[in-house]
N, C-alpha and C positions, 0 to 999 in steps of 0.2 A: 783426135788423131793429128799428130804433128807431121808435117812434111817439110823436111829440110832441103830436099833436092827436087828439081823438076825433071820431067821426062827429057832425055837427050843430054843431060848435064854430065860432064866428066867428073868422076869421083875417084879418090884414092883409098885403098883398103888400109886400115890402121894395123892389120895383122901382118900382111906380107908386103905391102907397098905397091901392089899392082894397080894400074890405072884401069878403070872400068867406065862403062856408060850406062846410065839409068834407063831401063826399059819401062817399068811400071811398078806401082805399089801393089802388093798382094794383100797384106794385112796391115794392122796398125803400126807395126815396127819392122815389117819384112819387105825388102826391095828386091826386084828381079833385075839383075845386071848382066851386061854383055862384056866379055873380056877376050883378048887375043892371047892364046897360049903359044909361046914362042918355040917350045920344044916340039910340039906336034904340028905347028903351023896351021892352026884352025881356030875359028871363033867359037866360044862356048858361052852358054847362058848359065847363070847360077843364082841362087837365092841367098841373100846376105842380110843380116840384121842392120838396121839403120845406124845403130850405135857404133858399129865397126867401120864406118865410112867417114871420110872428111872430104872437103872440096879440093880438087886438084888444081895446081897452079897453072 
């Protein structure tokens, strides 16, 4: 199981460009992330595949 990101690291989604924070790894390629939704002004958690993420600058 490869782990490209650590807990608490900021990552960027390759799909829509949103910046997220890594919460934990769920499966071998699935990551739980936390992101801020600007339209509804709330923090959301989501599950994203590790292949769709890159390190944020």
